C-alpha positions as CSV (number, residue, x, y, z in Angstrom):
1,X,-2.7,-11.8,-16.3
2,X,-1.7,-10.5,-13.1
3,X,1.8,-10.0,-15.1
4,X,0.5,-7.9,-17.5
5,X,-0.7,-6.0,-14.6
6,X,2.1,-5.9,-12.7
7,X,4.0,-4.1,-15.9
8,X,1.2,-1.6,-16.0
9,X,1.9,-1.0,-12.4
10,X,4.3,1.7,-12.3
11,X,2.8,3.2,-15.4
12,X,-0.4,3.9,-13.8
13,X,1.4,4.9,-10.1
14,X,3.5,7.4,-12.5
15,X,0.5,8.8,-14.3
16,X,-1.2,9.6,-11.5
17,X,3.0,11.9,-9.9
18,X,2.3,13.6,-13.4
19,X,-1.3,14.7,-12.8
20,X,-1.3,15.6,-9.5
21,X,0.8,17.6,-6.8
22,X,2.1,17.6,-3.0
23,X,-1.5,19.5,-2.0
24,X,-4.1,17.1,-4.3
25,X,-1.6,13.3,-4.5
26,X,-3.0,11.6,-1.0
27,X,-6.5,11.8,-2.2
28,X,-6.2,10.7,-5.7
29,X,-4.1,7.9,-4.6
30,X,-7.2,7.5,-1.8
31,X,-10.0,7.7,-4.9
32,X,-7.7,4.9,-7.1
33,X,-7.2,2.6,-4.1
34,X,-11.3,3.2,-3.5
35,X,-11.9,2.0,-7.3
36,X,-9.7,-0.6,-7.3
37,X,-11.2,-2.6,-4.6
38,X,-14.3,-1.4,-4.8
39,X,-14.0,-4.3,-8.6
40,X,-12.7,-6.7,-6.0
41,X,-15.9,-6.3,-3.8
42,X,-18.3,-5.6,-6.6
43,X,-16.4,-8.3,-9.4
44,X,-16.3,-11.9,-7.2
45,X,-20.3,-11.2,-6.2
46,X,-20.7,-10.8,-10.1
47,X,-18.7,-13.6,-10.6
48,X,-20.8,-15.8,-8.2
49,X,-24.0,-15.5,-10.1
50,X,-22.7,-16.5,-13.4
51,X,-20.5,-19.2,-12.1
52,X,-22.6,-22.7,-12.2
53,X,-24.8,-21.0,-15.5
54,X,-23.0,-18.7,-17.4
55,X,-19.4,-19.6,-17.2
56,X,-18.1,-18.6,-20.5
57,X,-19.4,-14.6,-19.4
58,X,-17.0,-14.5,-16.5
59,X,-13.9,-14.7,-19.1
60,X,-15.5,-11.9,-21.9
61,X,-17.2,-9.8,-19.2
62,X,-13.5,-9.9,-17.5
63,X,-12.1,-9.1,-21.6
64,X,-15.2,-6.5,-21.5
65,X,-14.7,-4.2,-18.3
66,X,-10.8,-4.2,-19.1
67,X,-10.9,-2.7,-22.8
68,X,-13.1,-0.8,-21.0
69,X,-11.0,0.6,-19.2
70,X,-8.1,1.0,-21.3
71,X,-10.2,2.6,-23.8
72,X,-10.9,5.4,-21.1
73,X,-7.5,6.0,-20.4
74,X,-6.4,6.1,-23.9
75,X,-8.8,8.8,-24.8
76,X,-9.6,10.3,-21.8
77,X,-6.2,10.6,-20.0
78,X,-3.3,12.8,-22.1
79,X,0.0,11.6,-22.0
80,X,1.8,13.1,-19.7
81,X,5.4,12.0,-20.3
82,X,6.0,15.7,-21.4
83,X,5.1,17.3,-17.9
84,X,8.4,15.2,-16.7
85,X,10.3,17.6,-18.4
86,X,8.8,20.5,-16.9
87,X,10.7,23.0,-14.9
88,X,9.5,23.0,-11.0
89,X,10.1,26.7,-10.2
90,X,8.2,25.5,-6.5
91,X,10.6,25.4,-3.6
92,X,8.3,22.9,-2.2
93,X,9.0,20.3,-4.7
94,X,12.0,20.5,-5.3
95,X,12.7,17.4,-4.7
96,X,10.5,16.6,-7.8
97,X,12.9,18.5,-10.4
98,X,14.5,16.1,-13.0
99,X,17.6,14.7,-13.0
100,X,20.8,12.9,-15.4
101,X,21.8,9.4,-14.0
102,X,21.0,6.1,-13.4
103,X,17.8,4.9,-11.1
104,X,21.0,3.9,-8.6
105,X,22.6,7.6,-8.8
106,X,19.5,9.0,-7.6
107,X,18.5,6.3,-4.7
108,X,22.1,6.9,-3.8
109,X,22.0,10.6,-3.8
110,X,18.3,10.4,-1.2
111,X,18.3,7.1,1.0
112,X,15.8,8.0,2.1
113,X,13.2,6.4,0.2
114,X,15.8,2.5,0.6
115,X,15.1,2.9,3.7
116,X,11.3,3.6,3.3
117,X,11.0,0.2,1.5
118,X,13.5,-1.2,3.6
119,X,11.1,-0.5,6.4
120,X,7.9,-0.6,4.6
121,X,9.4,-4.5,3.9
122,X,8.6,-5.4,7.1
123,X,5.1,-4.0,7.0
124,X,4.7,-6.3,4.1
125,X,5.7,-8.8,5.5
126,X,2.3,-8.6,8.1
127,X,0.1,-7.9,5.8
128,X,0.9,-11.7,4.1
129,X,-0.4,-13.1,7.1
130,X,-3.9,-11.7,6.3
131,X,-4.4,-14.6,3.8
132,X,-2.0,-17.0,4.7
133,X,-1.9,-17.1,9.5
134,X,-5.7,-16.3,9.0
135,X,-7.2,-18.6,7.0
136,X,-5.1,-21.2,9.0
137,X,-6.3,-20.2,12.7
138,X,-9.8,-20.0,11.4
139,X,-10.1,-23.5,10.7
140,X,-7.7,-24.6,13.5
141,X,-10.3,-22.1,15.6
142,X,-13.7,-23.4,13.7
143,X,-13.6,-26.3,12.2
144,X,-15.1,-27.1,9.5
145,X,-17.1,-23.5,9.2
146,X,-13.5,-21.1,9.6
147,X,-13.4,-21.1,5.4
148,X,-16.7,-19.7,5.8
149,X,-15.8,-17.0,7.9
150,X,-12.6,-15.9,7.0
151,X,-15.2,-15.1,3.9
152,X,-16.5,-13.5,6.2
153,X,-13.6,-11.1,7.2
154,X,-12.4,-11.4,3.5
155,X,-15.9,-9.2,2.4
156,X,-15.4,-7.3,6.2
157,X,-11.7,-5.7,4.9
158,X,-13.7,-4.3,1.4
159,X,-16.7,-3.1,2.7
160,X,-14.2,-1.8,5.8
161,X,-12.5,0.2,3.2
162,X,-15.1,1.3,1.1
163,X,-17.0,3.2,4.0
164,X,-13.6,4.3,5.7
165,X,-11.4,5.5,2.7
166,X,-13.2,8.2,2.7
167,X,-13.3,9.3,6.1
168,X,-10.1,8.4,7.1
169,X,-8.4,10.2,4.1
170,X,-10.5,13.6,4.9
171,X,-9.2,13.2,9.0
172,X,-6.0,13.0,8.4
173,X,-6.2,15.7,5.0
174,X,-4.1,17.8,7.8
175,X,-1.9,14.7,8.6
176,X,2.1,14.3,6.9
177,X,2.2,11.5,5.3
178,X,4.6,9.3,7.1
179,X,2.9,10.8,10.7
180,X,0.0,8.2,8.7
181,X,2.6,5.4,7.5
182,X,3.1,5.2,11.6
183,X,-0.4,5.0,12.8
184,X,-1.1,2.4,10.3
185,X,1.7,0.1,10.5
186,X,1.0,0.5,13.9
187,X,-2.7,-0.5,13.2
188,X,-1.5,-3.3,12.2
189,X,0.4,-4.0,14.3
190,X,-2.6,-4.6,17.3
191,X,-4.8,-5.8,15.2
192,X,-2.6,-8.7,14.2
193,X,-0.8,-9.2,17.4
194,X,-4.0,-9.1,19.6
195,X,-5.5,-12.4,17.4
196,X,-1.9,-14.4,20.0
197,X,-4.3,-13.4,22.7
198,X,-7.7,-13.1,21.8
199,X,-8.8,-16.0,19.7
200,X,-12.8,-15.6,19.4
201,X,-15.0,-14.4,16.2
202,X,-15.6,-11.5,17.5
203,X,-12.2,-10.5,17.4
204,X,-11.2,-11.5,14.9
205,X,-13.8,-9.6,13.0
206,X,-12.9,-6.2,15.1
207,X,-9.0,-7.0,14.5
208,X,-10.2,-6.7,10.7
209,X,-11.4,-4.2,11.0
210,X,-8.0,-2.6,13.0
211,X,-6.1,-3.7,10.3
212,X,-8.0,-2.4,6.9
213,X,-8.0,0.4,8.7
214,X,-4.0,0.9,9.0
215,X,-4.2,-0.9,5.2
216,X,-6.1,2.6,4.5
217,X,-3.6,4.9,5.5
218,X,-0.8,3.3,4.5
219,X,-2.6,2.7,0.9
220,X,-3.2,6.7,0.4
221,X,0.4,7.7,2.3
222,X,3.0,5.4,0.6
223,X,2.9,6.3,-3.2
224,X,2.5,10.4,-1.9
225,X,4.9,9.9,0.0
226,X,7.6,8.4,-2.9
227,X,6.2,10.4,-6.1
228,X,6.7,13.3,-3.8
229,X,10.4,12.0,-3.1
230,X,11.4,11.9,-6.7
231,X,12.8,13.0,-9.6
232,X,9.8,13.2,-12.4
233,X,12.2,11.9,-14.9
234,X,12.5,8.7,-12.7
235,X,9.2,8.4,-11.7
236,X,8.1,4.5,-13.7
237,X,11.8,3.5,-12.6
238,X,11.4,4.2,-9.1
239,X,7.4,3.2,-8.9
240,X,9.6,-0.1,-10.6
241,X,12.1,-0.3,-7.7
242,X,10.9,0.0,-5.0
243,X,7.9,-1.7,-5.1
244,X,9.7,-5.0,-5.5
245,X,11.8,-4.5,-3.1
246,X,8.5,-3.7,-0.4
247,X,6.3,-6.8,-2.0
248,X,10.1,-9.0,-1.1
249,X,7.4,-9.2,2.5
250,X,4.8,-10.5,0.9
251,X,6.1,-12.3,-0.9
252,X,8.8,-14.1,1.7
253,X,5.8,-13.8,4.0
254,X,4.0,-16.8,3.7
255,X,7.2,-19.4,3.5
256,X,8.6,-18.1,6.5
257,X,6.1,-18.1,9.2
258,X,5.0,-21.7,7.6
259,X,9.0,-22.3,8.4
260,X,8.0,-20.5,11.9
261,X,4.9,-22.2,12.4
262,X,7.0,-25.9,12.5
263,X,8.4,-24.6,16.1
264,X,5.8,-22.5,17.7
265,X,1.9,-22.1,18.3
266,X,-0.2,-19.7,15.8
267,X,-1.3,-18.0,19.1
268,X,2.1,-17.1,19.3
269,X,3.6,-16.5,15.9
270,X,0.3,-14.1,16.0
271,X,2.1,-12.4,19.4
272,X,6.2,-12.5,17.5
273,X,4.0,-10.7,14.3
274,X,2.6,-8.0,16.9
275,X,6.0,-7.2,18.3
276,X,7.9,-7.8,14.9
277,X,5.5,-4.7,13.0
278,X,5.7,-2.3,16.3
279,X,9.2,-2.7,15.3
280,X,8.9,-1.6,11.0
281,X,6.6,1.3,12.7
282,X,9.4,2.5,15.3
283,X,11.5,2.7,12.5
284,X,9.1,4.2,9.8
285,X,9.2,7.0,13.1
286,X,12.8,7.2,13.5
287,X,12.5,7.7,9.9
288,X,9.9,10.7,9.7
289,X,12.2,12.3,12.6
290,X,15.0,12.1,9.2
291,X,13.1,13.3,6.4
292,X,12.4,16.4,9.2
293,X,16.1,17.0,10.0
294,X,16.7,16.9,6.2
295,X,14.3,19.3,5.3
296,X,15.3,21.8,8.7
297,X,18.4,22.0,6.7
298,X,17.7,22.1,2.8
299,X,15.9,25.6,4.2
300,X,18.4,26.6,6.1
301,X,21.2,26.4,3.2
302,X,19.3,27.9,0.8
303,X,18.3,30.8,3.4
304,X,22.2,31.1,4.0
305,X,22.6,31.1,0.6
306,X,20.2,34.1,-0.5
307,X,21.7,35.8,2.4
């Protein structure tokens, strides 16, 4: 099931990009992100009620809801492949204009996407510790209650997403997408790094709130950034390649941190992770400046041609 969901991911993200413009793209991805998290919050709760006496209904319900979701797409969302062949006359969207050639040639022409995915690898590495290092630390600090407390932290994470996604989307509406990502990564650095020095239960919950704010800012900014810098003709391929590079950080994060814990304490590991993530934020800030310089150069070139 997870493999099939991953296969559908690039099509899902490309569909949203096809149906939106840079002006409303962040809001559309934020709504999708909120919908995912509502499902993650409600699903386990319903499953918990059914698990003890009605276990088959858990799987039947899962299949039925999946079919309902597919039916909504099939009947109410029209095929968008034709939109990718349309000419984009808006100069502010010239990076979305169709291009010929392979995905490799497009990436070589737009190295900012490669730089971005490498930086994103870093913060995905950090985020993987939420489900690896955090429960280990919780059990170390709170013993038999550690697993229960971590469950509460996971519930808090979902609650913060549901409450704050519309709030942060509105508050950051006028903010540059890359600046949102800088702040999001900084919140990761603070939220995770603070556990290296603050270990009481209340600080664990404060940490969850802080890094979840960062998660929200990143979730509503990353896909719009990729869509705004990708030719419409290559959206599907780009939405497959870049998340694969970025997701490598999440994949190797637990294994790497497990090795690090052979040589240092959990507290020191959190501090190292905080520093590493803050360095990623600095690189993202540098990438924002790089992108701005490219935009200024392109505008100057257009003006000289028109003159």
